BALOBA-1460 file (C-alpha; in Angstrom, 3 decimals):
// residues 209
<rec num="1" residu="m" x="-91.729" y="36.447" z="195.314"/>
<rec num="2" residu="i" x="-93.819" y="39.398" z="194.149"/>
<rec num="3" residu="k" x="-96.676" y="40.098" z="196.689"/>
<rec num="4" residu="v" x="-100.071" y="38.762" z="195.821"/>
<rec num="5" residu="k" x="-103.621" y="39.559" z="197.123"/>
<rec num="6" residu="i" x="-106.159" y="36.851" z="196.442"/>
<rec num="7" residu="c" x="-109.573" y="38.783" z="196.360"/>
<rec num="8" residu="g" x="-113.022" y="37.843" z="196.609"/>
<rec num="9" residu="i" x="-112.674" y="35.358" z="199.436"/>
<rec num="10" residu="t" x="-116.058" y="33.972" z="200.456"/>
<rec num="11" residu="r" x="-114.977" y="30.621" z="202.182"/>
<rec num="12" residu="l" x="-112.600" y="29.713" z="204.883"/>
<rec num="13" residu="q" x="-111.100" y="26.874" z="202.857"/>
<rec num="14" residu="d" x="-110.087" y="29.118" z="199.898"/>
<rec num="15" residu="a" x="-108.312" y="31.759" z="202.312"/>
<rec num="16" residu="l" x="-106.277" y="29.049" z="203.838"/>
<rec num="17" residu="m" x="-105.580" y="27.545" z="200.443"/>
<rec num="18" residu="a" x="-104.334" y="30.814" z="199.371"/>
<rec num="19" residu="i" x="-102.251" y="31.415" z="202.209"/>
<rec num="20" residu="k" x="-100.673" y="27.936" z="201.962"/>
<rec num="21" residu="f" x="-99.646" y="28.479" z="198.232"/>
<rec num="22" residu="g" x="-98.050" y="31.771" z="199.298"/>
<rec num="23" residu="a" x="-100.393" y="34.717" z="199.240"/>
<rec num="24" residu="h" x="-99.478" y="37.777" z="201.203"/>
<rec num="25" residu="a" x="-103.007" y="39.202" z="201.585"/>
<rec num="26" residu="v" x="-106.601" y="38.088" z="201.220"/>
<rec num="27" residu="g" x="-109.519" y="40.353" z="200.217"/>
<rec num="28" residu="f" x="-113.203" y="40.503" z="201.467"/>
<rec num="29" residu="i" x="-115.524" y="42.439" z="199.399"/>
<rec num="30" residu="f" x="-118.293" y="44.214" z="201.270"/>
<rec num="31" residu="f" x="-120.106" y="45.638" z="198.180"/>
<rec num="32" residu="k" x="-123.681" y="43.957" z="198.093"/>
<rec num="33" residu="d" x="-123.857" y="44.233" z="194.198"/>
<rec num="34" residu="s" x="-120.676" y="42.110" z="194.025"/>
<rec num="35" residu="k" x="-121.083" y="38.351" z="192.880"/>
<rec num="36" residu="r" x="-118.290" y="37.998" z="195.560"/>
<rec num="37" residu="y" x="-120.027" y="39.846" z="198.515"/>
<rec num="38" residu="i" x="-119.656" y="38.574" z="201.951"/>
<rec num="39" residu="e" x="-121.472" y="39.549" z="205.093"/>
<rec num="40" residu="p" x="-119.173" y="41.047" z="207.825"/>
<rec num="41" residu="d" x="-120.272" y="38.500" z="210.311"/>
<rec num="42" residu="k" x="-118.722" y="35.618" z="207.669"/>
<rec num="43" residu="a" x="-115.654" y="37.632" z="207.119"/>
<rec num="44" residu="k" x="-115.041" y="37.945" z="210.750"/>
<rec num="45" residu="e" x="-115.606" y="34.200" z="211.222"/>
<rec num="46" residu="i" x="-112.931" y="33.538" z="208.566"/>
<rec num="47" residu="i" x="-110.534" y="36.210" z="209.621"/>
<rec num="48" residu="l" x="-110.328" y="34.944" z="213.242"/>
<rec num="49" residu="k" x="-109.198" y="31.598" z="211.936"/>
<rec num="50" residu="l" x="-106.342" y="33.037" z="209.591"/>
<rec num="51" residu="p" x="-102.533" y="33.062" z="210.680"/>
<rec num="52" residu="p" x="-101.246" y="36.285" z="212.260"/>
<rec num="53" residu="f" x="-99.043" y="37.675" z="209.388"/>
<rec num="54" residu="v" x="-101.358" y="37.702" z="206.589"/>
<rec num="55" residu="v" x="-102.801" y="40.983" z="205.496"/>
<rec num="56" residu="k" x="-106.737" y="41.194" z="205.495"/>
<rec num="57" residu="v" x="-108.241" y="43.647" z="203.077"/>
<rec num="58" residu="g" x="-111.796" y="44.870" z="203.073"/>
<rec num="59" residu="v" x="-113.133" y="46.057" z="199.645"/>
<rec num="60" residu="f" x="-115.683" y="48.862" z="199.675"/>
<rec num="61" residu="v" x="-117.531" y="50.919" z="196.979"/>
<rec num="62" residu="d" x="-118.627" y="54.319" z="197.730"/>
<rec num="63" residu="e" x="-119.508" y="53.354" z="201.100"/>
<rec num="64" residu="d" x="-120.352" y="55.566" z="204.157"/>
<rec num="65" residu="e" x="-117.225" y="56.425" z="206.209"/>
<rec num="66" residu="e" x="-118.829" y="55.381" z="209.257"/>
<rec num="67" residu="r" x="-119.859" y="51.901" z="208.020"/>
<rec num="68" residu="i" x="-116.478" y="51.320" z="206.590"/>
<rec num="69" residu="a" x="-114.793" y="52.331" z="209.891"/>
<rec num="70" residu="e" x="-117.323" y="50.001" z="211.871"/>
<rec num="71" residu="i" x="-116.494" y="46.921" z="209.527"/>
<rec num="72" residu="f" x="-112.813" y="47.683" z="209.697"/>
<rec num="73" residu="s" x="-112.912" y="47.409" z="213.431"/>
<rec num="74" residu="y" x="-115.363" y="44.669" z="213.753"/>
<rec num="75" residu="c" x="-113.508" y="42.259" z="211.251"/>
<rec num="76" residu="n" x="-110.262" y="43.278" z="212.340"/>
<rec num="77" residu="l" x="-108.979" y="44.228" z="209.018"/>
<rec num="78" residu="d" x="-105.438" y="45.551" z="208.189"/>
<rec num="79" residu="r" x="-106.238" y="47.720" z="204.950"/>
<rec num="80" residu="i" x="-109.191" y="49.234" z="203.311"/>
<rec num="81" residu="q" x="-109.466" y="49.222" z="199.505"/>
<rec num="82" residu="l" x="-111.713" y="51.959" z="197.976"/>
<rec num="83" residu="h" x="-113.524" y="51.706" z="194.792"/>
<rec num="84" residu="g" x="-116.043" y="53.857" z="193.377"/>
<rec num="85" residu="d" x="-116.798" y="57.271" z="191.959"/>
<rec num="86" residu="i" x="-116.510" y="59.308" z="195.154"/>
<rec num="87" residu="d" x="-112.991" y="60.594" z="195.714"/>
<rec num="88" residu="m" x="-113.451" y="60.665" z="199.541"/>
<rec num="89" residu="e" x="-111.068" y="61.127" z="202.380"/>
<rec num="90" residu="l" x="-111.436" y="58.701" z="205.515"/>
<rec num="91" residu="k" x="-110.686" y="60.642" z="208.426"/>
<rec num="92" residu="k" x="-111.461" y="57.897" z="210.893"/>
<rec num="93" residu="i" x="-108.832" y="55.337" z="209.192"/>
<rec num="94" residu="p" x="-105.002" y="56.248" z="208.889"/>
<rec num="95" residu="s" x="-103.890" y="57.104" z="205.323"/>
<rec num="96" residu="p" x="-101.207" y="54.366" z="205.282"/>
<rec num="97" residu="k" x="-103.983" y="51.733" z="205.745"/>
<rec num="98" residu="i" x="-105.951" y="52.929" z="202.596"/>
<rec num="99" residu="i" x="-105.674" y="51.364" z="199.048"/>
<rec num="100" residu="r" x="-107.364" y="53.388" z="196.354"/>
<rec num="101" residu="a" x="-108.525" y="51.587" z="193.276"/>
<rec num="102" residu="f" x="-108.485" y="53.273" z="190.050"/>
<rec num="103" residu="r" x="-109.956" y="52.213" z="186.857"/>
<rec num="104" residu="i" x="-107.567" y="52.579" z="184.027"/>
<rec num="105" residu="k" x="-108.917" y="53.803" z="180.464"/>
<rec num="106" residu="d" x="-106.149" y="56.106" z="179.128"/>
<rec num="107" residu="s" x="-103.198" y="58.194" z="179.994"/>
<rec num="108" residu="s" x="-105.326" y="60.617" z="181.862"/>
<rec num="109" residu="d" x="-106.251" y="58.067" z="184.533"/>
<rec num="110" residu="i" x="-102.460" y="57.325" z="185.126"/>
<rec num="111" residu="e" x="-101.960" y="61.115" z="185.924"/>
<rec num="112" residu="r" x="-104.780" y="60.862" z="188.406"/>
<rec num="113" residu="v" x="-102.883" y="57.860" z="189.988"/>
<rec num="114" residu="a" x="-99.678" y="59.582" z="190.216"/>
<rec num="115" residu="k" x="-101.307" y="62.419" z="192.220"/>
<rec num="116" residu="s" x="-103.041" y="60.184" z="194.582"/>
<rec num="117" residu="k" x="-102.125" y="60.303" z="198.379"/>
<rec num="118" residu="y" x="-103.110" y="56.721" z="198.925"/>
<rec num="119" residu="f" x="-101.315" y="53.709" z="197.497"/>
<rec num="120" residu="p" x="-102.873" y="52.866" z="194.218"/>
<rec num="121" residu="l" x="-104.699" y="49.788" z="192.892"/>
<rec num="122" residu="l" x="-104.911" y="49.864" z="189.069"/>
<rec num="123" residu="d" x="-107.857" y="47.969" z="187.595"/>
<rec num="124" residu="t" x="-109.614" y="47.897" z="184.200"/>
<rec num="125" residu="y" x="-112.083" y="50.532" z="183.265"/>
<rec num="126" residu="s" x="-115.674" y="49.541" z="183.022"/>
<rec num="127" residu="d" x="-118.831" y="51.661" z="182.813"/>
<rec num="128" residu="k" x="-120.891" y="48.809" z="184.501"/>
<rec num="129" residu="l" x="-118.374" y="47.366" z="187.113"/>
<rec num="130" residu="y" x="-116.242" y="48.919" z="189.759"/>
<rec num="131" residu="g" x="-113.857" y="45.889" z="189.537"/>
<rec num="132" residu="g" x="-113.653" y="42.186" z="188.979"/>
<rec num="133" residu="t" x="-114.162" y="42.460" z="185.307"/>
<rec num="134" residu="g" x="-111.602" y="39.693" z="184.396"/>
<rec num="135" residu="e" x="-110.355" y="42.011" z="181.804"/>
<rec num="136" residu="r" x="-107.010" y="43.736" z="181.472"/>
<rec num="137" residu="f" x="-106.232" y="47.482" z="180.650"/>
<rec num="138" residu="d" x="-103.540" y="48.760" z="178.210"/>
<rec num="139" residu="w" x="-100.522" y="47.841" z="180.432"/>
<rec num="140" residu="s" x="-98.093" y="49.808" z="178.020"/>
<rec num="141" residu="l" x="-99.729" y="52.903" z="179.932"/>
<rec num="142" residu="l" x="-97.750" y="51.995" z="182.987"/>
<rec num="143" residu="k" x="-94.367" y="53.099" z="181.508"/>
<rec num="144" residu="h" x="-95.384" y="56.680" z="182.304"/>
<rec num="145" residu="l" x="-96.130" y="55.945" z="186.106"/>
<rec num="146" residu="k" x="-93.236" y="56.631" z="188.392"/>
<rec num="147" residu="r" x="-94.591" y="55.169" z="191.709"/>
<rec num="148" residu="d" x="-95.289" y="51.761" z="193.070"/>
<rec num="149" residu="y" x="-98.859" y="50.490" z="192.606"/>
<rec num="150" residu="i" x="-100.830" y="47.019" z="192.820"/>
<rec num="151" residu="l" x="-101.906" y="45.563" z="189.322"/>
<rec num="152" residu="a" x="-105.272" y="44.135" z="189.091"/>
<rec num="153" residu="g" x="-107.680" y="43.380" z="186.085"/>
<rec num="154" residu="g" x="-107.517" y="40.127" z="183.883"/>
<rec num="155" residu="i" x="-104.466" y="38.531" z="185.592"/>
<rec num="156" residu="n" x="-104.031" y="34.924" z="185.115"/>
<rec num="157" residu="l" x="-101.336" y="32.234" z="184.428"/>
<rec num="158" residu="s" x="-101.092" y="33.170" z="180.688"/>
<rec num="159" residu="n" x="-99.843" y="36.655" z="181.202"/>
<rec num="160" residu="l" x="-97.614" y="36.412" z="184.268"/>
<rec num="161" residu="k" x="-94.562" y="36.847" z="182.114"/>
<rec num="162" residu="e" x="-95.618" y="40.183" z="180.866"/>
<rec num="163" residu="i" x="-96.098" y="41.176" z="184.557"/>
<rec num="164" residu="f" x="-92.501" y="40.238" z="185.263"/>
<rec num="165" residu="n" x="-91.587" y="43.088" z="182.796"/>
<rec num="166" residu="i" x="-93.967" y="45.482" z="184.214"/>
<rec num="167" residu="r" x="-92.696" y="45.137" z="187.710"/>
<rec num="168" residu="p" x="-95.681" y="46.205" z="189.964"/>
<rec num="169" residu="y" x="-95.307" y="46.158" z="193.726"/>
<rec num="170" residu="a" x="-98.028" y="43.627" z="193.997"/>
<rec num="171" residu="i" x="-100.758" y="41.839" z="192.073"/>
<rec num="172" residu="d" x="-104.280" y="41.335" z="192.830"/>
<rec num="173" residu="i" x="-106.108" y="38.313" z="191.371"/>
<rec num="174" residu="s" x="-109.539" y="36.914" z="191.762"/>
<rec num="175" residu="s" x="-111.327" y="35.459" z="188.712"/>
<rec num="176" residu="g" x="-107.967" y="34.289" z="187.276"/>
<rec num="177" residu="v" x="-108.013" y="31.531" z="190.084"/>
<rec num="178" residu="e" x="-111.664" y="30.753" z="190.331"/>
<rec num="179" residu="k" x="-114.033" y="28.084" z="189.320"/>
<rec num="180" residu="e" x="-116.953" y="30.498" z="189.737"/>
<rec num="181" residu="p" x="-117.316" y="33.993" z="191.295"/>
<rec num="182" residu="g" x="-116.454" y="33.556" z="195.191"/>
<rec num="183" residu="v" x="-115.198" y="29.873" z="194.703"/>
<rec num="184" residu="k" x="-111.522" y="29.471" z="194.185"/>
<rec num="185" residu="d" x="-109.904" y="26.758" z="192.025"/>
<rec num="186" residu="e" x="-107.072" y="24.704" z="193.784"/>
<rec num="187" residu="k" x="-105.557" y="23.651" z="190.383"/>
<rec num="188" residu="k" x="-105.345" y="27.201" z="189.046"/>
<rec num="189" residu="m" x="-104.107" y="28.645" z="192.164"/>
<rec num="190" residu="f" x="-101.429" y="25.916" z="192.600"/>
<rec num="191" residu="e" x="-100.278" y="26.545" z="189.112"/>
<rec num="192" residu="f" x="-100.349" y="30.229" z="189.544"/>
<rec num="193" residu="f" x="-98.105" y="30.441" z="192.582"/>
<rec num="194" residu="n" x="-95.813" y="27.338" z="191.337"/>
<rec num="195" residu="y" x="-95.110" y="29.789" z="188.304"/>
<rec num="196" residu="l" x="-94.329" y="32.650" z="190.372"/>
<rec num="197" residu="r" x="-92.024" y="30.739" z="192.631"/>
<rec num="198" residu="q" x="-90.005" y="29.100" z="189.736"/>
<rec num="199" residu="n" x="-89.541" y="32.465" z="188.141"/>
<rec num="200" residu="q" x="-89.280" y="34.850" z="191.107"/>
<rec num="201" residu="n" x="-85.525" y="35.303" z="190.289"/>
<rec num="202" residu="n" x="-86.612" y="36.447" z="186.802"/>
<rec num="203" residu="f" x="-88.773" y="39.084" z="188.241"/>
<rec num="204" residu="i" x="-85.981" y="40.315" z="190.607"/>
<rec num="205" residu="q" x="-83.122" y="40.222" z="187.875"/>
<rec num="206" residu="g" x="-85.149" y="41.350" z="184.996"/>
<rec num="207" residu="d" x="-84.259" y="38.480" z="182.787"/>
<rec num="208" residu="f" x="-87.508" y="38.837" z="180.920"/>
<rec num="209" residu="d" x="-86.656" y="42.214" z="179.527"/>
C-alpha cells in the first residue's frame, strides 16, 4: 500500500487510530500559529506510547536550527519536515532525516523541487498559510518531475483515484480525515485507508491509467 503520513496529530487516540488503520508515519506540528500546534511536552508524551516501527515527523516553519535540534532530540523524532520561506541548511541533523516542503504554484516551483538536496513534500501554494490549506494544486505539473516526492494538499477520499495515476512515493493528509483541526474523524480515516487497501494492486499495476 502507498505510504501514508497522518499529520496534525494532537491526541494519542488519533495517533493510535491512524496506525491501526495503516499509517506509516504521524506528524506533529511545532508551529505556534497553526491550528494543529502541539506543545513538545505533549508530543513527547504521545510518542512514548507509539509502536516502535512508526515514523514520527516534526513539522517546523522557519524555526531556529537550535530549537529544531532540541525538539528533535527531546521528542525522539525520526524526521524533520521544514516549511517556510527560509531555505535553511540544518547542520545538526543529517540530511536523510529532513523533508523539505515546497508550496507549488507553477512550473518554476517544480524546477526548484527537482534541484533540492532534501526529500521533497509538495503542498499547495498560499500567500497566507505555510501548509494545511486543504486545497490541492495543479497535479498535472507533476508530469515534469523526475524524482520521488510526498504529495500533500487537499487529499481526501474523493481524489484518491487520481493519486493512483500520479504515483507519488507517499501522501500526507490532515484535514481530509478530520472533524476539526487537530481532531481526526474515525469514519473518514477508516474509509480512506479501506479504499487504499482495496485498490493497492491498482496503484502497483497502473490499472487506472
